C-alpha positions in Angstrom: 119.2 133.4 79.1 116.2 131.0 77.7 117.6 128.6 78.9 117.6 130.2 82.2 113.9 131.2 82.0 112.8 127.3 81.5 114.6 126.3 84.6 113.4 128.8 86.8 109.6 128.8 85.3 110.1 124.9 86.2 111.7 124.7 89.5 108.2 127.3 91.1 106.3 125.2 89.6 108.0 121.8 91.3 108.1 124.6 94.3 104.6 124.7 93.5 103.6 121.6 94.3 106.0 120.7 95.8 104.1 122.2 98.8 101.7 120.3 100.9 98.8 122.6 100.5 97.2 118.9 101.8 95.0 121.0 104.1 93.6 123.4 102.2 92.6 120.7 98.9 90.6 118.3 101.7 88.3 122.0 102.4 88.6 123.2 99.0 87.7 119.4 98.0 84.6 118.9 99.4 83.1 122.7 99.0 83.9 122.0 94.8 82.0 118.6 95.1 78.7 120.3 95.9 79.3 122.7 93.2 80.0 120.4 89.9 78.4 120.8 87.1 74.9 118.3 86.2 76.6 117.2 83.3 79.3 115.6 84.9 79.5 112.2 86.0 82.2 112.2 89.5 82.0 108.4 89.3 82.8 107.9 85.7 84.4 111.1 84.2 84.1 112.8 80.6 85.0 109.9 78.2 84.0 106.8 76.0 84.1 104.3 79.6 81.5 103.4 81.7 82.1 100.4 83.0 85.4 99.9 83.6 86.0 95.4 85.3 88.9 94.7 86.9 89.2 91.2 89.1 89.3 90.9 92.3 92.5 89.3 91.6 95.8 91.7 89.7 96.9 90.5 86.2 100.0 90.3 86.9 101.0 90.8 83.8 99.2 93.1 82.5 100.2 95.4 85.9 104.5 94.5 84.6 103.5 96.2 80.9 102.2 99.3 82.6 104.7 100.1 84.9 106.8 100.1 81.3 103.7 102.0 79.9 103.8 104.4 83.2 107.6 105.0 83.6 107.8 106.0 79.9 105.1 108.2 79.6 104.0 109.2 83.2 106.9 108.8 86.3 108.0 111.7 84.4 105.2 113.9 86.9 104.3 111.7 88.9 106.1 109.5 91.5 104.7 106.4 92.9 103.9 106.9 96.1 101.7 110.0 97.7 104.0 112.5 96.8 104.0 115.3 93.8 106.4 116.4 91.1 105.4 118.0 88.3 101.7 116.3 89.4 100.4 114.7 92.2 101.3 111.1 93.5 100.2 108.2 92.5 99.8 106.0 95.5 95.9 105.8 96.9 94.2 106.8 93.7 91.7 103.6 92.5 90.7 103.3 95.6 89.7 107.4 95.7 88.2 106.7 92.5 86.4 103.8 90.2 88.4 102.4 87.5 86.3 104.0 84.6 87.2 107.8 86.1 90.9 106.7 85.5 90.6 105.5 82.5 88.8 108.4 81.3 91.4 110.6 82.2 94.2 108.7 80.9 92.1 108.6 77.3 90.1 112.3 77.9 92.3 114.2 79.9 91.4 118.2 78.9 87.1 117.9 79.0 87.9 116.4 82.6 90.0 119.0 83.8 87.3 121.0 82.4 84.5 120.0 83.9 86.0 118.5 87.2 86.2 120.5 90.2 88.7 118.1 92.5 90.8 117.8 89.2 90.2 122.0 88.8 91.5 122.4 92.2 94.2 120.3 91.8 95.4 122.5 88.7 95.4 125.5 91.1 97.9 123.4 93.0 100.0 121.8 90.5 99.8 125.0 87.8 100.3 122.5 85.1 97.1 120.3 82.8 97.6 117.0 82.5 99.2 116.8 78.8 97.2 114.0 76.4 99.3 111.5 75.8 97.8 110.0 73.2 97.5 106.6 74.9 95.3 103.6 72.9 93.0 101.7 75.5 94.8 98.8 76.3 97.7 101.3 77.6 95.8 102.9 79.2 93.5 99.7 80.6 98.0 98.6 81.7 98.1 102.1 82.9 94.8 100.9 85.3 96.3 97.7 86.4 99.5 98.9 87.4 98.7 101.5 89.4 96.3 98.6 91.2 99.5 96.9 92.3 100.8 100.0 93.1 98.4 100.3 95.7 98.7 96.8 96.9 96.1 94.9 94.9 97.9 90.8 94.6 
C-alpha cells in the first residue's frame, strides 16, 4: 500500500511538472521580480560566490567531469533540454542566470528558494524543492561548466 501511495504521489508530481505552465510562468516571473526582497541580489543569489569567472571558451575537461557529476546527482530530476522532469530543464540556464547565481543555487538551494521569487514560482509549478546535494565548490563549478557546454559554449 505504501508503494502505491509513493508511486501515486510521484506520478502526480511528474504530471504537474510536465504541464507547460509556460504561459503563466512568464507573467509570474515578471511580476515576482518587482516583489523581490530588498536584501536579495537577483544577479548573484545568496551564498559565498560573488563573482565566478568563466572564460569565453569552454574548459572541456571540467565540462566532462561536470556531466559525470550531473548524471549522478542531477539527472534524476532534470533533463538537459528545456523539458521538465521533476525540476525544470537545464537548456538556457547559463544565458538566463549569472555564473555566481548558478553556483550559489547549486551549493545553497534552500535559502535561495526562500528568497528568490522566480524560484518560488518554479516551486509552485513543480511542487518539489531542490535538495541540497552537498556538492563541493569544485564539483559545482564543474557542473556549471557542463551547463555552459549544454547551452552551446565551445
